[in-house]
C-alpha positions in Angstrom: 190.1 -45.5 -156.4 192.7 -45.7 -153.8 191.6 -46.6 -150.6 193.6 -46.9 -147.0 192.8 -49.5 -144.4 194.2 -49.3 -140.5 194.2 -52.4 -138.7 194.2 -51.0 -135.1 195.0 -53.5 -132.5 195.7 -52.6 -128.6 195.5 -56.2 -128.5 197.4 -57.6 -131.7 196.0 -60.4 -133.8 198.2 -63.6 -134.0 201.1 -62.4 -136.8 199.3 -65.0 -139.3 195.8 -63.4 -139.1 197.6 -59.7 -139.5 199.6 -60.4 -142.2 196.4 -62.7 -144.1 194.4 -59.6 -143.3 197.3 -57.4 -144.7 197.0 -59.8 -147.8 193.5 -59.5 -148.8 193.5 -56.0 -148.4 196.5 -55.2 -150.9 194.9 -57.8 -153.5 192.2 -55.5 -153.5 194.6 -52.9 -154.5 194.2 -50.7 -150.9 197.0 -49.6 -148.8 197.0 -51.3 -145.6 198.4 -49.8 -142.2 198.9 -51.9 -139.2 199.1 -50.2 -135.5 199.7 -52.9 -133.1 200.1 -52.8 -129.2 199.8 -49.1 -128.7 199.3 -47.4 -125.4 196.6 -44.4 -125.2 194.1 -42.7 -127.4 196.6 -40.8 -129.3 198.7 -43.2 -131.6 195.1 -44.3 -132.6 194.2 -40.7 -133.5 196.9 -40.1 -135.4 196.9 -43.3 -137.2 193.2 -42.7 -138.3 192.9 -39.3 -139.9 193.3 -39.8 -143.1 192.1 -43.6 -144.0 189.2 -44.9 -144.9 188.3 -48.1 -142.8 189.6 -48.9 -140.0 189.5 -53.0 -138.2 189.3 -52.8 -134.4 189.1 -55.6 -131.8 188.2 -54.4 -128.4 190.1 -50.8 -129.4 187.3 -48.0 -128.5 186.3 -45.6 -131.4 184.5 -42.7 -129.6 183.6 -39.4 -130.5 187.5 -37.9 -130.2 188.3 -40.5 -132.6 185.8 -40.2 -135.0 186.4 -36.9 -134.9 190.1 -36.8 -135.7 189.0 -39.1 -139.1 188.7 -36.8 -142.1 187.9 -39.6 -144.5 186.6 -42.6 -142.2 183.4 -44.3 -144.1 183.5 -47.6 -142.4 184.5 -49.3 -138.9 184.5 -53.0 -138.7 184.8 -55.1 -135.3 186.5 -57.9 -135.5 184.2 -59.8 -133.6 180.8 -59.8 -132.7 180.4 -57.0 -129.8 180.4 -53.3 -130.8 179.5 -51.6 -127.4 183.6 -50.2 -127.7 182.3 -48.0 -130.9 180.1 -45.0 -130.3 177.4 -46.0 -133.1 175.4 -43.0 -133.0 178.3 -40.4 -133.4 179.3 -42.7 -136.2 176.1 -42.3 -137.9 175.9 -39.2 -137.7 179.4 -38.3 -139.8 177.9 -41.0 -141.7 180.8 -43.7 -141.0 179.2 -47.6 -141.2 179.8 -49.5 -138.2 180.1 -53.3 -138.8 181.0 -56.3 -136.9 181.5 -60.0 -137.7 179.2 -62.2 -136.0 180.0 -66.1 -135.5 183.9 -65.6 -136.1 184.8 -66.1 -132.5 181.9 -68.2 -131.7 183.6 -71.7 -131.1 186.6 -70.1 -129.1 184.6 -68.1 -126.6 182.3 -71.5 -126.2 185.0 -74.1 -125.6 186.7 -71.4 -123.1 183.3 -71.5 -121.0 183.6 -74.9 -120.8 187.4 -74.8 -119.8 186.2 -72.5 -117.0 183.0 -74.7 -116.1 185.6 -78.2 -115.8 188.2 -76.0 -113.6 185.4 -75.3 -111.3 183.2 -78.0 -111.5 186.9 -79.8 -110.4 187.2 -77.6 -108.0 190.0 -75.4 -109.4 192.1 -78.8 -109.8 192.6 -78.5 -106.4 192.9 -82.3 -105.7 189.5 -82.8 -103.2 186.3 -84.3 -104.9 184.8 -82.3 -107.7 181.7 -82.9 -109.9 181.1 -83.3 -113.9 179.3 -81.8 -115.5 177.6 -84.6 -117.2 173.8 -84.6 -116.3 173.6 -81.1 -115.0 171.4 -78.7 -116.5 172.6 -75.7 -118.5 171.0 -72.3 -119.4 171.7 -70.5 -122.0 170.7 -66.6 -121.9 170.6 -65.5 -125.5 170.9 -68.1 -128.4 173.1 -66.2 -131.0 176.2 -67.6 -132.6 178.2 -68.6 -129.3 174.7 -69.6 -127.4 174.8 -72.4 -129.9 178.3 -72.9 -130.4 177.9 -73.7 -126.7 174.7 -75.7 -126.9 176.8 -78.2 -129.4 179.4 -78.6 -127.0 177.2 -79.5 -124.1 175.4 -82.1 -125.8 178.7 -83.8 -126.3 178.9 -83.4 -122.2 175.7 -85.0 -121.8 174.1 -81.9 -120.5 170.5 -80.8 -120.6 169.8 -77.7 -122.3 167.4 -74.6 -122.0 167.3 -71.5 -123.7 166.1 -68.0 -123.5 166.0 -65.8 -126.3 162.9 -63.7 -127.7 164.4 -62.9 -130.5 165.1 -66.3 -131.7 162.5 -68.3 -133.7 161.2 -71.5 -131.9 162.3 -74.1 -134.9 165.8 -72.5 -134.1 166.0 -74.1 -130.7 164.1 -77.3 -132.1 167.0 -77.7 -134.7 169.6 -77.5 -131.7 168.1 -79.9 -129.5 167.3 -77.0 -127.2 164.0 -76.8 -125.1 163.1 -73.0 -125.2 161.7 -71.6 -121.9 159.0 -69.0 -121.4 160.9 -66.5 -119.6 164.1 -65.4 -118.5 163.6 -66.0 -114.4 162.1 -69.4 -115.9 165.7 -70.6 -117.1 167.5 -69.6 -114.0 165.1 -71.3 -111.8 165.8 -74.5 -113.8 169.6 -74.0 -114.9 172.4 -75.7 -112.4 174.6 -73.4 -114.9 173.4 -70.2 -116.6 176.0 -69.1 -119.6 175.7 -65.4 -120.8 175.6 -64.6 -124.1 173.6 -61.0 -124.3 175.2 -58.1 -125.9 175.7 -54.7 -123.7 172.8 -52.5 -124.3 170.9 -49.8 -122.4 168.0 -52.8 -121.6 170.7 -55.4 -120.5 173.2 -53.5 -118.6 172.9 -54.3 -115.1 170.6 -56.9 -115.6 172.3 -59.3 -114.4 171.9 -59.4 -110.5 170.1 -60.8 -107.3 166.7 -61.3 -108.7 167.7 -63.6 -110.9 170.8 -65.2 -109.3 168.6 -66.2 -106.3 166.2 -68.4 -108.2 169.2 -70.7 -109.3 169.3 -74.0 -108.0 171.7 -75.4 -105.2 174.7 -75.0 -106.5 174.3 -72.5 -109.2 177.2 -71.5 -111.0 176.7 -68.4 -114.0 179.5 -68.5 -116.5 180.1 -64.7 -118.3 181.9 -64.8 -121.6 179.9 -61.6 -122.3 180.2 -58.2 -121.3 181.2 -56.6 -117.5 178.4 -54.4 -117.8 175.7 -56.6 -117.8 176.4 -57.6 -114.4 174.9 -55.7 -111.3 177.8 -56.3 -109.1 176.9 -54.7 -106.1 173.9 -57.6 -105.9 176.5 -60.1 -107.5 178.2 -59.6 -103.9 175.6 -59.7 -102.0 174.5 -63.1 -103.6 178.2 -64.5 -102.9 177.3 -63.4 -99.5 174.1 -64.9 -98.8 174.5 -68.3 -100.7 177.6 -70.3 -100.2 176.9 -72.2 -102.8 177.0 -69.7 -105.5 179.6 -69.4 -108.0 181.0 -67.1 -110.3 183.4 -67.8 -113.5 184.0 -65.2 -116.1 186.4 -63.7 -118.9 185.7 -60.1 -118.0 187.2 -58.8 -114.8 184.9 -57.0 -112.5 185.5 -53.2 -111.4 188.8 -52.8 -109.2 186.4 -52.7 -106.1 184.6 -55.5 -106.7 187.6 -57.7 -107.5 189.2 -56.6 -104.0 186.2 -57.9 -102.5 186.2 -61.5 -104.3 189.8 -62.0 -103.8 189.3 -61.4 -99.7 186.4 -63.4 -99.4 185.2 -65.4 -101.9 188.0 -66.6 -104.3 187.0 -69.9 -103.8 184.1 -69.8 -105.5 184.9 -67.1 -108.1 187.6 -67.3 -110.8 188.1 -64.8 -113.5 190.5 -65.3 -116.4 193.8 -63.0 -115.9 192.7 -61.5 -119.5 189.7 -61.5 -121.6 190.8 -64.8 -123.5 187.6 -65.6 -125.3 188.5 -64.7 -128.8 192.3 -65.3 -128.2 192.8 -68.4 -130.4 194.8 -68.8 -133.5 191.7 -69.7 -135.2 189.5 -67.5 -134.1 192.1 -64.4 -134.7 192.2 -66.1 -138.4 188.6 -65.8 -139.1 187.6 -62.5 -137.7 190.1 -60.7 -139.1 189.8 -62.1 -142.8 186.1 -61.4 -142.3 186.8 -58.0 -141.3 188.8 -57.3 -144.3 186.9 -59.1 -146.9 183.8 -57.3 -145.6 185.6 -53.6 -146.4 186.2 -55.2 -149.7 182.6 -56.0 -150.3 181.6 -52.6 -148.7 183.9 -50.4 -150.9 183.3 -52.5 -154.3 180.1 -53.6 -154.4 178.1 -51.9 -151.5 177.5 -54.6 -149.4 175.9 -53.8 -146.1 174.8 -56.9 -145.0 176.6 -56.8 -141.1 176.1 -52.8 -140.6 174.9 -52.3 -136.6 174.7 -48.7 -137.1 
């Protein structure tokens, strides 16, 4: 059966990654369509109407988009997080949703350390900064990205803690990381905390004053996960009450919070201009190719290993 697959990326893959994705799909006998750098929802709705599968990045696949797709059987998020996809509506329409966990992990981990070094050195302002060696780093969740961060942290000579109730004890031991018994203990013992939790009903707004107040002197929160997990009003409270607290993030806060940060706390906050965690040539290729191969496996062999709904 002939299949049509749409590659819909408002923020495009690199040209090399896009071309390799298209090549995999065409070698499988599929028709590949590409929609890049589009604006607004209308082009996506038009493009998805008669396709069998779609590969997206952070593109929003909501009920309206799904309702326009008459043949759609599979949505693949080229990346780990999939909160940009309405999984419940997809399930009700018999549309499977997959992600590609681990493919962007090293890119995100390297960015986390780039931001940590930048902040530790006072944003390269020429004044005396601090080193990461010998500091404590807490990993809030220990999935693929958390493990990649741990690998790099060992090279920096940091002491590592992690909290993740869904990970078996031997995984921490094999990684050379000390598992802690509670999220509160993680924040209490860590000079740096790196966030790797997904945005779920349980985690949204969960990182706020209660946890951030536990950080030791000079505590720094590193967010390469999701904006929604941060309680922004309480983040501002902690920035106001603790002049030693620092926040570095790959995800822009809401406009209102960003305005307050720019006015009052710019010296202790750094946010990348655009979400950059997965923006490397290697991550583009890894995630795109994984998505294309999963589509072929789904249709040709019934593979459903990475279905998340």
